[in-house]
C-alpha positions as CSV (number, residue, x, y, z in Angstrom):
1,X,-32.1,50.1,5.3
2,X,-30.2,47.4,7.4
3,X,-26.7,46.8,6.4
4,X,-25.8,43.4,4.7
5,X,-24.3,40.9,7.2
6,X,-20.5,40.8,7.1
7,X,-19.1,38.1,5.0
8,X,-16.8,35.5,7.0
9,X,-13.2,35.6,6.1
10,X,-12.0,32.5,4.4
11,X,-8.5,30.9,5.1
12,X,-6.7,30.2,1.8
13,X,-3.4,28.4,1.2
14,X,-1.1,30.3,-1.1
15,X,2.4,28.9,-2.0
16,X,5.3,31.4,-1.6
17,X,7.6,32.1,-4.5
18,X,10.1,31.0,-5.4
19,X,10.4,28.7,-2.7
20,X,7.6,26.3,-2.2
21,X,8.8,24.8,1.1
22,X,6.6,27.1,3.4
23,X,3.0,27.6,2.9
24,X,1.5,31.1,3.6
25,X,-1.9,31.6,5.0
26,X,-3.8,34.9,4.1
27,X,-7.3,36.0,4.4
28,X,-9.5,36.9,1.5
29,X,-13.3,37.9,1.2
30,X,-15.3,35.5,-0.8
31,X,-17.0,36.8,-3.9
32,X,-20.8,36.4,-4.8
33,X,-19.8,33.6,-7.3
34,X,-17.9,31.5,-4.9
35,X,-19.3,30.7,-1.7
36,X,-17.0,29.1,0.8
37,X,-17.0,28.7,4.7
38,X,-14.2,28.3,7.1
39,X,-15.0,24.8,8.1
40,X,-15.7,23.4,4.5
41,X,-14.5,19.9,3.9
42,X,-13.5,18.6,0.6
43,X,-16.4,16.9,-1.1
44,X,-16.5,13.2,-0.7
45,X,-17.0,11.3,-3.8
46,X,-17.8,7.6,-4.0
47,X,-16.8,6.8,-7.4
48,X,-13.3,5.1,-7.8
49,X,-10.6,7.3,-9.2
50,X,-8.7,5.5,-11.9
51,X,-5.3,7.0,-11.2
52,X,-5.5,6.1,-7.4
53,X,-6.5,2.6,-8.4
54,X,-3.5,2.3,-10.6
55,X,-1.2,3.5,-8.0
56,X,-2.7,1.4,-5.3
57,X,-2.5,-1.6,-7.5
58,X,1.2,-1.1,-8.4
59,X,2.0,-0.5,-4.7
60,X,0.2,-3.6,-3.4
61,X,2.0,-5.8,-5.8
62,X,4.7,-6.0,-3.4
63,X,2.6,-7.9,-1.0
64,X,2.4,-10.9,-3.5
65,X,6.0,-11.5,-2.3
66,X,4.7,-12.5,1.3
67,X,1.7,-14.3,0.0
68,X,3.7,-16.4,-2.5
69,X,6.1,-17.3,0.3
70,X,3.5,-18.4,2.7
71,X,1.8,-20.5,-0.1
72,X,4.9,-22.1,-1.6
73,X,6.7,-22.9,1.6
74,X,3.7,-25.1,2.6
75,X,4.5,-27.6,-0.1
76,X,8.3,-26.9,-0.5
77,X,9.0,-27.8,2.9
78,X,7.9,-31.4,2.3
79,X,10.7,-31.8,-0.1
80,X,13.3,-29.6,1.6
81,X,12.8,-32.0,4.8
82,X,13.4,-35.0,2.5
83,X,16.6,-33.7,0.8
84,X,18.3,-31.8,3.3
85,X,17.2,-34.2,6.3
86,X,16.3,-31.7,8.7
87,X,14.3,-32.0,12.1
88,X,10.9,-31.1,12.9
89,X,12.5,-28.2,15.0
90,X,14.6,-27.1,11.9
91,X,11.3,-27.2,9.9
92,X,9.7,-24.7,12.4
93,X,12.8,-22.5,12.4
94,X,12.8,-22.6,8.5
95,X,9.1,-21.6,8.3
96,X,9.0,-19.0,11.1
97,X,12.5,-17.4,10.4
98,X,10.9,-15.2,7.6
99,X,8.4,-13.9,9.8
100,X,10.8,-13.1,12.8
101,X,13.2,-11.4,10.6
102,X,10.4,-9.4,8.9
103,X,10.3,-7.9,12.4
104,X,13.5,-6.0,11.5
105,X,12.3,-4.7,8.1
106,X,8.8,-3.7,9.8
107,X,10.7,-1.7,12.6
108,X,13.1,0.1,10.0
109,X,10.5,0.7,7.5
110,X,8.9,3.6,9.4
111,X,12.0,5.8,9.7
112,X,13.3,4.7,6.2
113,X,10.0,5.9,4.6
114,X,9.9,9.2,6.5
115,X,13.6,9.7,5.2
116,X,13.6,8.6,1.7
117,X,9.8,8.6,0.8
118,X,7.2,5.9,0.5
119,X,7.7,5.2,-3.2
120,X,11.6,4.4,-2.8
121,X,11.0,2.3,0.3
122,X,8.6,0.0,-1.9
123,X,11.6,-0.3,-4.2
124,X,14.0,-1.2,-1.3
125,X,11.5,-3.9,-0.1
126,X,11.5,-5.4,-3.6
127,X,15.1,-5.4,-3.9
128,X,15.8,-7.0,-0.6
129,X,13.3,-9.7,-1.2
130,X,14.9,-10.4,-4.7
131,X,18.3,-11.1,-3.2
132,X,16.6,-13.4,-0.5
133,X,14.7,-15.5,-3.2
134,X,18.0,-15.9,-5.3
135,X,19.8,-17.2,-2.3
136,X,16.8,-19.7,-1.4
137,X,16.6,-20.7,-5.1
138,X,20.3,-21.6,-5.4
139,X,20.8,-22.9,-1.7
140,X,23.1,-26.0,-1.6
141,X,22.5,-26.4,2.3
142,X,20.3,-25.6,5.1
143,X,22.5,-22.5,6.3
144,X,22.4,-21.2,3.0
145,X,18.7,-21.6,2.6
146,X,18.4,-19.9,6.1
147,X,20.4,-17.0,5.0
148,X,17.9,-16.5,2.2
149,X,15.0,-16.6,4.5
150,X,16.6,-13.9,6.9
151,X,17.2,-11.5,3.8
152,X,13.7,-12.1,2.3
153,X,12.1,-11.7,5.6
154,X,13.6,-8.1,6.0
155,X,12.2,-7.3,2.4
156,X,8.7,-8.7,3.5
157,X,8.8,-6.4,6.7
158,X,9.4,-3.4,4.7
159,X,6.7,-4.3,2.2
160,X,4.0,-5.1,4.7
161,X,4.4,-1.7,6.3
162,X,4.8,0.7,3.1
163,X,2.2,-0.7,0.7
164,X,-1.0,0.1,3.0
165,X,0.6,3.3,4.3
166,X,1.3,4.6,0.8
167,X,-2.1,3.5,-0.5
168,X,-3.9,5.2,2.5
169,X,-2.1,8.4,1.9
170,X,-2.9,8.6,-1.7
171,X,-6.6,7.4,-1.6
172,X,-9.6,9.5,-1.5
173,X,-11.7,8.9,1.7
174,X,-14.7,7.3,0.3
175,X,-12.8,4.5,-1.4
176,X,-9.8,4.2,0.9
177,X,-11.1,1.0,2.4
178,X,-11.3,-0.9,-1.0
179,X,-7.8,0.5,-2.1
180,X,-6.0,0.0,1.1
181,X,-7.3,-3.5,1.3
182,X,-5.6,-4.4,-2.0
183,X,-2.4,-5.4,-0.2
184,X,-4.3,-8.3,1.5
185,X,-5.8,-9.2,-1.8
186,X,-2.5,-9.5,-3.2
187,X,-1.2,-11.5,-0.3
188,X,-3.9,-13.9,-0.7
189,X,-3.4,-14.1,-4.6
190,X,0.3,-14.8,-3.7
191,X,-0.8,-17.5,-1.6
192,X,-2.8,-19.0,-4.4
193,X,0.1,-18.7,-6.7
194,X,2.3,-20.4,-4.3
195,X,-0.1,-23.3,-4.1
196,X,-0.5,-23.6,-7.8
197,X,3.4,-23.4,-8.1
198,X,3.6,-26.4,-5.6
199,X,1.0,-28.4,-7.7
200,X,2.7,-27.6,-11.0
201,X,6.3,-28.4,-9.7
202,X,5.7,-31.2,-7.4
203,X,6.3,-33.9,-10.2
204,X,9.9,-32.7,-10.7
205,X,12.8,-34.4,-9.0
206,X,13.1,-33.3,-5.4
207,X,16.7,-31.7,-6.1
208,X,15.0,-29.1,-8.4
209,X,11.3,-28.7,-7.5
210,X,11.7,-26.9,-4.1
211,X,14.4,-24.8,-5.4
212,X,12.3,-23.6,-8.4
213,X,9.3,-23.0,-6.1
214,X,11.3,-20.8,-4.0
215,X,13.4,-19.1,-6.8
216,X,10.7,-18.1,-8.9
217,X,9.8,-15.4,-6.5
218,X,12.6,-13.4,-7.8
219,X,10.5,-12.7,-11.1
220,X,7.8,-10.7,-9.6
221,X,10.3,-8.8,-7.4
222,X,12.0,-7.6,-10.4
223,X,8.7,-6.4,-12.1
224,X,7.8,-4.6,-8.9
225,X,11.0,-2.9,-8.6
226,X,10.8,-1.6,-12.2
227,X,7.0,-0.7,-12.1
228,X,7.3,1.3,-9.0
229,X,9.2,4.0,-10.8
230,X,6.1,4.9,-12.6
231,X,4.2,5.8,-9.4
232,X,4.1,9.3,-7.8
233,X,5.2,9.9,-4.2
234,X,2.6,10.1,-1.4
235,X,1.0,13.7,-1.2
236,X,1.2,13.6,2.6
237,X,4.8,12.9,2.6
238,X,5.5,15.6,0.1
239,X,3.5,17.9,2.3
240,X,5.7,17.0,5.2
241,X,8.6,17.8,3.2
242,X,7.3,21.1,2.2
243,X,6.9,20.2,-1.5
244,X,3.5,21.7,-1.9
245,X,3.2,22.1,-5.7
246,X,4.0,18.4,-6.3
247,X,1.5,17.4,-3.7
248,X,-1.2,19.5,-5.2
249,X,-0.6,18.0,-8.6
250,X,-1.0,14.5,-7.3
251,X,-4.1,15.5,-5.4
252,X,-5.5,17.0,-8.6
253,X,-5.3,13.7,-10.4
254,X,-6.7,11.7,-7.5
255,X,-9.7,14.2,-7.4
256,X,-10.6,13.3,-11.1
257,X,-9.1,16.8,-12.1
258,X,-11.2,18.7,-9.8
259,X,-8.8,21.6,-8.5
260,X,-11.0,23.0,-5.9
261,X,-11.5,19.7,-4.2
262,X,-7.6,19.1,-4.5
263,X,-7.1,22.6,-2.8
264,X,-9.4,21.8,0.0
265,X,-7.8,18.3,0.5
266,X,-4.3,20.1,0.5
267,X,-5.4,22.6,2.9
268,X,-6.7,19.9,5.3
269,X,-3.4,18.1,5.0
270,X,-1.3,21.2,5.6
271,X,-3.4,22.0,8.6
272,X,-2.6,18.5,10.1
273,X,1.1,18.8,9.2
274,X,1.8,22.4,9.8
275,X,3.7,21.9,13.1
276,X,6.2,19.5,11.5
277,X,6.4,20.2,7.7
278,X,10.1,21.3,6.5
279,X,12.3,20.2,3.9
280,X,14.6,18.8,6.7
281,X,11.8,16.6,8.2
282,X,12.6,12.9,8.3
283,X,10.5,11.5,11.0
284,X,12.8,12.6,13.9
285,X,11.5,12.4,17.5
286,X,8.5,10.1,16.5
287,X,9.6,7.1,18.5
288,X,9.9,9.1,21.5
289,X,6.5,10.6,21.2
290,X,5.1,7.1,20.6
291,X,6.8,5.9,23.7
292,X,5.5,8.5,25.9
293,X,2.0,8.2,24.6
294,X,2.2,4.5,25.2
295,X,3.5,4.6,28.7
296,X,1.8,8.0,29.8
297,X,-1.8,8.8,30.8
298,X,-4.6,8.2,28.4
299,X,-4.5,10.3,25.2
300,X,-5.6,10.0,21.5
301,X,-2.2,8.6,20.4
302,X,-2.2,6.0,23.1
303,X,-5.6,4.9,22.0
304,X,-4.6,4.6,18.5
305,X,-1.6,2.5,19.5
306,X,-3.8,0.2,21.6
307,X,-6.3,-0.3,18.5
308,X,-3.4,-0.9,16.1
309,X,-1.3,-3.1,18.1
310,X,-4.1,-5.0,19.5
311,X,-5.5,-5.6,15.9
312,X,-2.2,-6.8,14.7
313,X,-1.7,-9.1,17.8
314,X,-5.0,-10.9,17.2
315,X,-4.4,-11.3,13.5
316,X,-1.4,-13.5,14.2
317,X,-2.6,-14.9,17.5
318,X,-5.6,-16.4,15.5
319,X,-3.1,-19.0,14.1
320,X,-4.0,-18.2,10.5
321,X,-0.5,-18.0,9.1
322,X,0.3,-21.3,10.9
323,X,-2.8,-23.2,9.6
324,X,-1.7,-21.9,6.0
325,X,2.0,-22.9,6.5
326,X,1.3,-26.1,8.0
327,X,-1.9,-27.1,6.2
328,X,-0.3,-30.2,4.7
329,X,0.5,-31.4,8.2
330,X,-3.0,-30.5,9.4
331,X,-4.6,-32.6,6.5
332,X,-2.3,-35.4,6.9
333,X,-3.2,-35.6,10.5
334,X,-6.9,-35.7,9.3
335,X,-6.2,-38.7,7.1
336,X,-5.0,-37.3,3.7
337,X,-1.6,-38.9,2.9
338,X,-1.2,-38.6,-0.8
339,X,1.2,-35.6,-1.5
340,X,-0.6,-34.7,-4.7
341,X,-4.0,-34.7,-2.9
342,X,-2.4,-32.7,-0.1
343,X,-1.3,-30.0,-2.5
344,X,-4.6,-30.1,-4.2
345,X,-6.5,-29.4,-1.0
346,X,-4.3,-26.5,-0.3
347,X,-5.2,-25.1,-3.7
348,X,-8.9,-25.4,-2.8
349,X,-8.1,-23.5,0.4
350,X,-6.4,-20.7,-1.6
351,X,-9.4,-20.3,-3.8
352,X,-11.5,-20.0,-0.8
353,X,-9.2,-17.1,0.7
354,X,-9.2,-15.3,-2.7
355,X,-12.8,-15.3,-3.3
356,X,-13.7,-14.0,0.2
357,X,-10.9,-11.2,0.3
358,X,-12.3,-9.8,-3.0
359,X,-15.9,-9.8,-1.3
360,X,-14.4,-7.9,1.6
361,X,-12.5,-5.5,-0.4
362,X,-15.6,-4.7,-2.5
363,X,-18.0,-4.1,0.6
364,X,-15.4,-2.6,3.0
365,X,-16.5,1.2,2.2
366,X,-20.2,0.1,2.2
367,X,-20.5,-1.8,5.4
368,X,-17.5,-0.3,7.3
369,X,-14.6,-1.7,9.1
370,X,-16.3,-2.8,12.3
371,X,-19.1,-4.8,10.8
372,X,-16.9,-6.9,8.8
373,X,-14.2,-7.2,11.4
374,X,-16.7,-8.8,14.0
375,X,-18.4,-11.1,11.5
376,X,-15.0,-12.3,10.4
377,X,-13.7,-12.7,13.9
378,X,-17.0,-14.5,15.2
379,X,-16.9,-16.8,12.2
380,X,-13.4,-17.7,12.8
381,X,-14.0,-18.7,16.5
382,X,-16.9,-20.8,15.3
383,X,-14.9,-22.5,12.3
384,X,-11.7,-23.1,14.6
385,X,-14.1,-24.7,17.2
386,X,-15.5,-26.9,14.5
387,X,-12.2,-27.7,13.3
388,X,-11.0,-28.7,16.8
389,X,-14.0,-31.0,17.3
390,X,-13.3,-32.5,13.9
391,X,-9.7,-33.1,14.6
392,X,-10.3,-34.5,18.0
393,X,-12.7,-37.0,16.5
394,X,-10.2,-38.2,13.9
395,X,-7.3,-38.4,16.4
396,X,-9.4,-40.9,18.4
397,X,-10.7,-42.9,15.3
398,X,-8.6,-45.6,13.6
399,X,-10.8,-45.7,10.5
400,X,-10.6,-42.0,9.3
401,X,-14.2,-41.8,8.1
402,X,-14.6,-39.6,5.0
403,X,-17.4,-37.5,6.5
404,X,-15.0,-36.4,9.5
405,X,-12.2,-35.7,7.0
406,X,-14.6,-33.5,4.8
407,X,-15.6,-31.6,8.1
408,X,-12.1,-30.6,8.8
409,X,-11.5,-29.6,5.1
410,X,-14.7,-27.4,5.3
411,X,-13.7,-25.9,8.7
412,X,-10.2,-24.9,7.4
413,X,-11.6,-23.3,4.3
414,X,-14.3,-21.6,6.5
415,X,-11.6,-20.3,8.9
416,X,-9.4,-18.8,6.1
417,X,-12.5,-17.4,4.5
418,X,-13.7,-15.5,7.5
419,X,-10.2,-14.3,8.0
420,X,-10.1,-12.9,4.6
421,X,-13.4,-11.1,5.3
422,X,-12.4,-9.5,8.5
423,X,-8.8,-9.5,10.1
424,X,-6.9,-10.3,6.9
425,X,-7.6,-7.1,4.8
426,X,-9.0,-4.8,7.8
427,X,-5.6,-5.0,9.9
428,X,-3.8,-3.4,7.0
429,X,-6.5,-0.8,6.3
430,X,-7.0,0.2,9.9
431,X,-3.4,0.3,10.9
432,X,-2.4,2.6,8.0
433,X,-5.4,5.1,8.4
434,X,-5.7,6.0,12.2
435,X,-2.4,7.7,12.9
436,X,-1.9,11.4,12.2
437,X,0.5,12.2,9.2
438,X,3.6,12.8,11.3
439,X,3.1,9.6,13.3
440,X,1.7,7.4,10.5
441,X,4.8,5.6,9.1
442,X,6.4,4.8,12.3
443,X,3.2,4.1,14.3
444,X,2.1,1.7,11.6
445,X,5.6,0.2,11.6
446,X,5.5,-0.3,15.3
447,X,2.1,-2.1,15.2
448,X,3.2,-4.4,12.1
449,X,6.4,-5.3,14.1
450,X,4.1,-6.8,16.8
451,X,2.3,-8.5,14.0
452,X,5.4,-10.1,12.7
453,X,6.9,-11.2,16.0
454,X,3.6,-13.0,17.0
455,X,3.5,-14.5,13.5
456,X,7.0,-15.8,13.9
457,X,6.3,-17.0,17.5
458,X,3.2,-19.0,16.3
459,X,4.8,-20.4,13.2
460,X,8.0,-21.5,15.1
461,X,6.1,-23.3,17.8
462,X,2.9,-24.5,16.3
463,X,4.2,-28.2,15.5
464,X,5.7,-28.5,18.9
465,X,2.6,-27.3,20.8
466,X,0.5,-29.6,18.5
467,X,2.6,-32.5,19.3
468,X,2.0,-31.8,23.0
469,X,-1.7,-31.0,23.1
470,X,-2.7,-32.4,19.6
471,X,-4.0,-30.3,16.6
472,X,-7.4,-30.4,17.9
473,X,-6.3,-28.9,21.2
474,X,-4.4,-26.1,19.3
475,X,-7.6,-25.2,17.4
476,X,-9.6,-25.0,20.4
477,X,-6.9,-22.5,21.7
478,X,-7.0,-20.5,18.6
479,X,-10.9,-20.5,18.8
480,X,-10.7,-19.0,22.4
481,X,-8.3,-16.4,21.2
482,X,-10.9,-15.2,18.6
483,X,-13.5,-14.9,21.3
484,X,-11.3,-12.5,23.1
485,X,-10.5,-10.8,19.9
486,X,-14.1,-10.1,19.0
487,X,-14.6,-8.5,22.6
488,X,-11.5,-6.3,22.0
489,X,-12.6,-5.2,18.6
490,X,-16.3,-4.4,19.9
491,X,-14.9,-2.2,22.6
492,X,-11.7,-0.7,21.1
493,X,-12.2,-0.3,17.5
494,X,-14.2,3.0,16.3
495,X,-15.6,3.1,12.8
496,X,-13.5,5.0,10.2
497,X,-15.6,4.5,7.2
498,X,-15.8,7.6,4.8
499,X,-13.7,9.9,6.9
500,X,-10.5,11.5,5.7
501,X,-7.3,10.6,7.4
502,X,-7.3,14.0,9.1
503,X,-11.0,13.5,10.5
504,X,-10.1,9.9,11.9
505,X,-7.7,11.5,14.5
506,X,-10.8,13.0,16.3
507,X,-12.4,9.5,16.8
508,X,-9.8,8.8,19.4
509,X,-10.0,12.0,21.4
510,X,-12.1,12.3,24.4
511,X,-15.4,14.1,24.3
512,X,-13.9,17.6,25.5
513,X,-11.1,17.4,22.9
514,X,-13.6,16.7,20.2
515,X,-15.6,19.7,21.2
516,X,-12.5,21.9,21.2
517,X,-11.2,20.4,17.9
518,X,-14.6,21.1,16.1
519,X,-14.9,24.6,17.4
520,X,-11.4,25.7,16.0
């Protein structure tokens, strides 16, 4: 009689006692009742886990702060300029300073979150923005107002990095796109709230209205700081710190109580982090590794950096933030001069952004990142080209016909809508999911720092360049940028839909490395 084939051994992760800081790997033989294979991956469920959703919603609320500032500043600056008698250059500095100084928060956030954890970094972001909002709300002068912008900007930099990273590390693979796009949903919702605040407070005396517009942001900052304490820590950060039992309990909750799935996910995370996990780990040496990868020969980390930095660059080089910040000036140039009407049109633009970012979030895990990114980028190129044509026509027309004004309003709404379909949410999703665990926080931090730098430069020069080459000329430039962006995305952005964070790493390896990775 032929002997039965030998069963393959299975690697199982067992936590050592009493210390939980070091995982022990032992071999066992599978029983007849449980059949497992060495290469088994955790089952991928497409249903939305309620616990992961609640955590993602709480983490993403910090993004409301940036959105509210973008929206509210577009209207508040009209009254600040009148009361404080500031020049056009000072307006650009005031608007762009928050984005420039958010660069400081973005750069610091990676190392900070590796040291103190993702959750407490969100608390730090909310507390910093709260202080800045209070400074702005009680500002008696331009220098005092600028101080508030600087402090709030640092808080914004922290929140922009940490919210998507935390959500990506907590989310199951099949719903990570939707959950990690929630920060952009909240940014857009914050912009809409800012527009509504402008409209509601515009009738107050100029001495009070802009201060209330800016100071009200302290309220959500307080709520966010308190709400975060009810959230768990990122399971991947806990694994890097060697706190395995805590990580496992969180994974069980995000796996709908399926302990087998949680153990498989934990084993996958440990395998990815095993070379660095330690209770003493705090992200040391990551910047050097990123610098070597970026400047050295082609390798997976370099390809990740090119993809993440490129996407963040084009997100802001598209001019979207400038269009939102200076939308009243754009519409004034188009022929709308009544301030109430100006603010009303911006509310319409905010509704368009909000509607389409929800569409993107709902379909991101079904159609994937690449499809929506390319649709959004090509749509932005066409919309900005149309806006340039409409603006050029109005610049050469003394009568300002209503149909041409309507074309410009529709083109602006189309531009921000396509941004909300593609670059808006997908930049945060993609940047936070493509790096391995040991590099994720600081790699994302570097990419978002580029985002903040470009955003600040565009916001602080938009009016000056528009004066030199006209608004129509600026929109043609932005349209050309989006054509280049579409080409970049087509060639450098692989699809990550439905893959675990650990599986995504292999997408950036060369063919030989992929074969070696799969065979181990």
